[in-house]
N, C-alpha and C positions, 0 to 999 in steps of 0.2 A: 145183884147189887148194882144200882145205877150211880154213876159218878159224873159230876160236872166239873170241868177243869178249865182254867184260863190258858190262853196262849198270848203272851205279851208281844208288842212290837218293839222295834229298835230304831235308833238313829245312828248313822255313821257321823261322828263328830268331825272326822276328816277322812279322806281316802286318797292314797297315793299309790301309783304303780311304780315299782322300783326295778322291774326287769321282766324278762320273758324267758320261759324255759324252752328247751328243745322240742318238747311235746306240744308247744303252743299255749300252755297255761301261763297266766300272768302272775308274777310275784307282786304282792301288795303289802301295804301297812295301813291299818285303820284302827279306830277306837269304836267299839260297840257300846252304846248307851241304851239300856233297857228303859222303856217308858210304860206308863199305865194306860195304854190303849190296847184293849184285849179283844181277840176272838174268844168264843167260848165253845167247848166241845163237850157233849154229853155222851157217855159211853154206857150202853145197855146190853148185857149179855143176852143172847137169843139161843133157841134150841137148835136151829139149823147151823151148819158150819160156815155160813157165808160171812163176808165182810160187807156190810151195808152202810152206805153213806148218804145222808140227806143234807141239803143246804149248800151243795156245791153247784154253782151256776157257771154257764159259759165254758164248761170243760167236762169231758166225760169223767164220771167218778173214778174209773179204773186208771185214768191218766193223772189223777190228783196225787199230790205228795202224801196226803193222809192215807190213801189206799195203799200206795207203794210202801209206806212205812209199816203199816199193819201187816201187809203181806210178807215183808222182809222179816218181821219178828215172829210170825205165826209158826214157823218151823221149830222155834225154840219153846213153844207153849207146852206146859205140863197140864194146864187146864184147857182142853181143846174146844171150848164153846165158841160159837160164832159171836159176832159183835155188831151192834147197830150204833153208828156214830152220827149224831146230829150236830151240824156245824152252825153256829150263829156268827155270821161274818160281819165284823165291824172295822177291821183293818182293811183299807182299800187295796185292791189288787194292782200289781204292777206299779207300786208306789215307792219302792226302795225302803220299805219299813219291815221287810222280812216276814210278812204274814204267813205265807205258805210254808216257809221253813219252820216258823214257830208252831204252826198247827201240826206239822209232822213230828216235831220234838215232843209236844204234849201227848201226841198219840203214842209214841214209843214209851214215854214215861208211864202213862196210864195203863197201857196194855202189858207192859212188863210186870205190873202189879196184878192186874186182873187175870192174866194168863199164867201167873206164877212162873215167869221165865227165869227170875233170879239173876238178871244181869246187872252189873254195876253201871254207874253213869258213864264211865270211860268206855266200857264195852258197847253201850248204846251209842255213844259218840263215834266210836270207830265204825260201827255198822252204818250210822247215819251219813258218814262222810262220802259214801258211795251214792247217796241220794241227792245231796246238796251241800255246798260249802258252808252255808250259814247254820245248818241244823245243829252241829255240835255246840255252837255258842249257846243256843237255847236249851240244850240238854244240860249243860253245866249251870246255866241260869245265873251267870254273874256278868257284870260289866267287864270288858276285856280289851286288852291290846292284842291285835291279831296280826300275824305275819304269814309268810309262805303264800299259799293260795287261799289263805283265810283259815287254814287248819291248825296253825300254831297259835294257841290261845293262852294268854297270860292274864289271870284275873287281876283287876285293879280296883282301887277305891276312887270314886268320883264324888264331888260335892253335890248336894241336893240342889236341883234346879227345876224351873218350869220352862217349857218351850211352847211357842206357837208354831203349829205345823199347818201348812197349806197343801192341798191336793189339787193341782191344776187338772182341768178336764181334758186330759190326753193320756195316752199310753205310750211309754217310751220303749223302744226296741233296744235292749241291751246289746244284741248282736250288731245293730247299726252303729252304736257308739263305739264298740270295740273295733269296728272295721275302719274307722276314720284314721287317715294317715297322720292327721295333726294331733292325735291323742298323745299326751305326754306319758311315755313308758319308761323313763329313766330318772325318776325322782330320786334324790339322794336319800338313802336309808337314814332313819332317825331313831330317837329313843323317847320313851314316855316322859322322862324328866325334861326333855327339850320341849315337848308339847305343853307340859305344865307351866314352863317359864314363859312361853310365847305362843299361846294357842291361836292367836290371830293370823300367824303365818302358815298355818296348816289348813289347806283348802281341799277341794274335791277336784281331781283331775278331769272328771267328766263334766263338770259344770259349764265350762266355756262351750263345749259341744252341744250340751242339752239346751243352753240358751239360744244358740244359733239355729239348731234344727227344730226346736219346739217353741214357738212364740209364746205359748201360754205358760211355759216354765219361766221364760224370761220376764213375762208380766208379773208372775207371782214373786220372783226374786226382787224385781224393782220395787214392788209394793212393800215387801218386808224390809228392804234395805233402808226405807225411810226411818225405821225404828231401831235398827241394830244391824249386826253382821249376819246377813242371811246366807244360808248355805244349802246346797243340794245334799240329800242323803242317798247313799248308795249310787245306783245308776238312775235314780229318780223314779217317778216324777215329783215326789214330794220335796218341799223346801221347808226350812225351819229357821227360827231365830230364838235365841235365849231371851227370856223375860228378865227385865230389870225393874227397879223400883220406880223409874220415871215413866213407865209404860201404862197406858190405859188399855188393858187387855180386852175389855168389853168393846171399846171403840174399834180396836184393830180387828177383832174377830168379826164384828158387824160390818166393817168396811171392806172385808176381804173380797177379791174378785173371784174366789172359788171356795170350795169346801174347806172349812178350817176347824182346827182342834186346839184346845188348850190341854197340855199333858204335863204330868209330873215325872221326874226321873225316878227310877227304881234302883235300890241297892242290889236286889236279887229278884229272880222270878218267883212269884208266889206258888208256882205249880208243885214244887217239891214238898211244900208244907202239907199239901193235901194227902200225899201218899206216904208220909212218914209213919212208921209203926207206932 
């Protein structure tokens, strides 16, 4: 049985660091908004016990989160067939859109079914937290308010919106951003209701650093700021703006200084619908 499944991207509608733990991990608050920009993964059982992956570029397949997720789940498999995974990559890499984490989540959800592992979404999310902080979000597949190190997830309802997303032609080093002494690490903790009342005051603490260190990010933000409140997502490099009725999206996309996307918000990830009994 061959199955093709989507892996949606996300936007961080804001991102604040509210503190730092003794182990060095940062406490944060953010809102995850799922969007209809998808990678696609095709899962094909094979006779040999291998985990095969095609479509992964610029990284060794065994170092990819897809492989690590599959390997992590394989010991729970009741159906011990191998698997060939074909990745169709549409979400840009190193963009702050969560593509790698979403690919890993879709892999866990799909193989949980194909391998008859019988794990709940929460069990998959607990397993995934050792692989990457954003993976549990995509496993639960709902827009969320997140706290802690990104592991405390509360599903929320968000209004339907469109966004224009730009991908500057650069790759941001998350490690470099976190190492900057001027990074704001003590934002005052807030609540979702406060965001709903005044979303404009909720920004991304990495944005000033990304603009300073990466001129192409600054260029993309300046371009989108002509049309609305442009923001950085995650640790970048992508930036986005909410579409309003006064915008000519066609002109904005055509005039963009870099790769651009027009995306729609999602209420939930479509991946679970594929594997419902």
